[in-house]
C-alpha positions, 0 to 999 in steps of 0.5 A: 500500500502506498502511503498518502502524500508519498507522490506529493513528497516525491514531486516536491523533492524533484521540483526543488531539485530542479529549481537551481537548473531552472534558474541557471539554465532554463532551456536545459531544465525544460526536458526534465521539468516536462518529464516530471509534469507528464508523470504528475498528470498521468498519476493524477489521471489527466490525459497527456496527448491531444487525442486523449484530451478531446474527451477530457473534462480538462482540455485547457489543462492539457492544452497548457501542457502540450504548448509547453511541450511543443516549446520544449521539443523545439528547443531540444531540436535547436529550432529556437532559443527565444527567451520569451518562449522558454519563459512561457514554457517554464511558467506553464509547467510551474502553473501545472505543477502548482495545480497538480500538487494541490488540485483534485484528480479529474472527475 
């Protein structure tokens, strides 16, 4: 049996560990942050793809994740290094993290 709050503790620990990288090198942090948020979404029962989101009760949440992921993928492929886009992705991931940490699972 998994203890209540264990996921939350793991997520908080991982997020805190990523904070220095987010501050010092946000573009490099994006793939790791993306993986954490995807795992959080999945473990909370939210979809992580556009196809799954069509029938979801939370399409805006998934859209925010997918936009941040789009930017992350562009940066990984070397297609952009725009600080504004990097900041937008970090902000989206941070919003999702805070929501998932305190929010309820989907209906």
